[in-house]
PAMAR-673338 format. One line per 3 residues: number of its first residue (from 0); their letters; for each residue x, y, z of N, C-alpha, C. Coordinates in pm, 1 decimal, padded with zeros to 6 digits. Example, Ala and Ser with C-alpha at 12.3 -4.5 7.8 and 13.67 -1.06 7.14 Angstrom:
<recs>
0 = AS = 01319.0 -00569.0 00780.0 01230.0 -00450.0 00780.0 01320.0 -00330.0 00780.0  01285.0 -00225.0 00708.0 01367.0 -00106.0 00714.0 01290.0 00003.0 00787.0
</recs>
This chain:
<recs>
0 = MST = 00063.3 -03681.5 00695.6 00055.2 -03589.0 00807.1 00106.3 -03452.7 00759.8  00037.7 -03348.4 00797.6 00079.1 -03214.2 00756.3 00182.8 -03157.0 00853.0  00260.3 -03063.4 00803.0 00363.0 -02998.7 00884.2 00298.0 -02906.0 00985.5
3 = RWI = 00346.2 -02910.8 01107.9 00296.4 -02821.4 01213.4 00397.2 -02708.5 01231.5  00345.9 -02586.7 01251.5 00430.0 -02468.5 01263.0 00407.4 -02397.2 01395.1  00512.6 -02332.8 01442.4 00506.4 -02241.4 01556.5 00531.9 -02103.2 01497.7
6 = YEV = 00454.5 -02004.8 01540.6 00470.7 -01868.6 01488.6 00517.3 -01773.8 01597.5  00594.1 -01673.9 01556.9 00643.8 -01570.0 01647.9 00617.2 -01435.2 01581.1  00564.8 -01340.3 01656.9 00541.2 -01205.2 01606.1 00631.4 -01109.5 01683.6
9 = VEL = 00709.8 -01031.0 01611.0 00800.1 -00933.0 01671.0 00759.3 -00796.0 01619.0  00739.0 -00700.6 01709.0 00704.8 -00564.6 01667.6 00819.7 -00470.6 01701.3  00856.9 -00388.4 01604.3 00964.3 -00291.0 01621.5 00904.5 -00151.4 01616.3
12 = SPN = 00942.4 -00066.4 01709.9 00890.8 00070.2 01709.1 00954.7 00148.6 01594.9  00884.4 00249.5 01542.8 00935.9 00325.9 01428.4 01071.7 00390.4 01454.5  01100.6 00430.2 01577.9 01228.8 00495.6 01604.7 01345.7 00397.2 01604.0
15 = MIG = 01317.7 00267.3 01592.2 01424.2 00167.0 01585.4 01464.7 00138.9 01440.9  01388.6 00191.7 01345.6 01414.0 00164.1 01205.1 01505.2 00272.9 01148.2  01593.7 00235.4 01060.7 01685.8 00330.2 00999.2 01823.6 00267.9 00987.0
18 = PPM = 01917.0 00339.6 00928.0 02049.9 00282.8 00902.0 02119.1 00220.6 01023.2  02123.1 00286.3 01140.8 02194.6 00221.3 01251.5 02126.0 00092.6 01295.6  01994.8 00088.9 01284.7 01920.0 -00027.9 01329.9 01924.3 -00140.8 01227.1
21 = ADR = 01948.5 -00107.9 01100.9 01946.7 -00210.1 00995.9 02047.8 -00320.8 01023.3  02167.3 -00284.2 01067.0 02268.9 -00385.7 01097.3 02226.4 -00471.7 01215.1  02171.0 -00409.4 01319.3 02126.3 -00485.7 01436.1 02009.8 -00576.8 01399.5
24 = LSE = 01920.7 -00528.4 01314.6 01807.9 -00610.1 01270.6 01858.1 -00729.8 01191.3  01955.8 -00707.2 01103.5 02015.1 -00816.9 01026.4 02076.1 -00922.2 01117.6  02149.7 -00877.1 01217.6 02210.7 -00970.0 01313.2 02104.0 -01050.0 01387.8
27 = ELD = 01996.7 -00983.2 01428.8 01889.3 -01051.3 01501.6 01819.9 -01153.8 01412.6  01793.3 -01117.5 01286.6 01730.0 -01212.3 01194.2 01822.0 -01330.6 01166.2  01953.2 -01306.6 01156.0 02048.9 -01416.5 01138.0 02045.4 -01510.6 01258.3
30 = KLG = 02040.6 -01452.6 01378.2 02036.5 -01533.6 01500.8 01909.0 -01618.1 01504.4  01795.6 -01555.9 01471.9 01669.1 -01629.5 01470.4 01671.6 -01738.3 01363.6  01734.4 -01710.2 01249.7 01746.6 -01809.6 01143.2 01826.1 -01931.2 01188.0
33 = RQG = 01933.3 -01907.9 01263.1 02012.6 -02020.2 01315.3 01932.1 -02104.7 01413.5  01830.8 -02044.0 01476.1 01744.9 -02116.4 01569.9 01629.1 -02185.6 01498.0  01625.0 -02173.5 01364.9 01522.4 -02241.6 01287.2 01405.9 -02153.9 01245.4
36 = WEL = 01405.8 -02026.2 01285.1 01296.3 -01935.6 01248.9 01314.1 -01886.9 01105.5  01202.1 -01872.1 01035.7 01200.4 -01821.7 00898.7 01107.1 -01701.7 00892.9  01155.2 -01589.8 00838.7 01072.1 -01470.3 00824.2 00973.1 -01494.9 00711.4
39 = VSC = 00843.3 -01482.2 00741.0 00742.1 -01506.9 00638.8 00667.0 -01380.8 00599.5  00672.2 -01277.5 00683.7 00601.4 -01154.6 00651.3 00659.5 -01038.2 00729.7  00653.4 -00922.9 00668.7 00695.4 -00799.1 00733.4 00598.6 -00692.3 00684.9
42 = NQV = 00532.8 -00621.5 00778.3 00440.5 -00518.3 00734.2 00442.1 -00398.5 00826.8  00398.4 -00287.8 00771.1 00388.8 -00161.6 00843.5 00270.3 -00087.7 00782.8  00170.1 -00055.3 00864.8 00047.8 00005.8 00813.3 00073.0 00149.1 00766.4
45 = TPF = 00141.8 00228.0 00847.9 00175.8 00365.7 00810.6 00324.4 00387.5 00839.9  00384.3 00493.0 00783.0 00526.4 00518.8 00811.0 00556.1 00543.5 00958.9  00454.4 00577.5 01035.9 00474.8 00608.1 01177.7 00430.1 00494.4 01268.8
48 = DHV = 00394.0 00382.1 01209.1 00344.2 00267.2 01284.4 00457.7 00168.0 01310.3  00432.3 00073.7 01400.7 00528.6 -00032.6 01427.9 00548.6 -00118.9 01303.3  00667.4 -00174.8 01291.7 00694.9 -00275.0 01189.0 00672.8 -00410.6 01254.1
51 = RLI = 00593.0 -00493.5 01190.6 00561.0 -00625.0 01245.3 00629.4 -00732.3 01161.3  00711.1 -00814.2 01228.0 00777.2 -00927.3 01164.3 00704.9 -01053.9 01208.2  00672.4 -01139.2 01114.0 00608.3 -01266.9 01145.7 00703.3 -01377.2 01100.9
54 = LKK = 00737.9 -01463.4 01196.3 00832.1 -01571.9 01171.1 00765.0 -01705.0 01201.0  00818.6 -01812.3 01141.6 00766.5 -01945.7 01171.0 00881.4 -02044.6 01175.7  00858.0 -02156.6 01245.8 00949.5 -02270.7 01242.7 00868.1 -02395.6 01269.3
57 = QA = 00924.1 -02508.1 01230.4 00852.6 -02633.9 01250.1 00839.3 -02663.9 01398.3  00722.6 -02716.5 01434.8 00696.6 -02752.1 01574.8 00774.0 -02876.0 01613.0
</recs>
């Protein structure tokens, strides 16, 4: 039987990115990690676009 996954997509606006937000983002990723979520991708099309985080965990 293959592993089943649940996916979560989180989008962050460009004005949330930067040094003050980095600590809050780290805390949020740590919290999601404790809940079983694993970050599998992070992308941003342009410097002025949203940052998209894609996470997964076992179903």
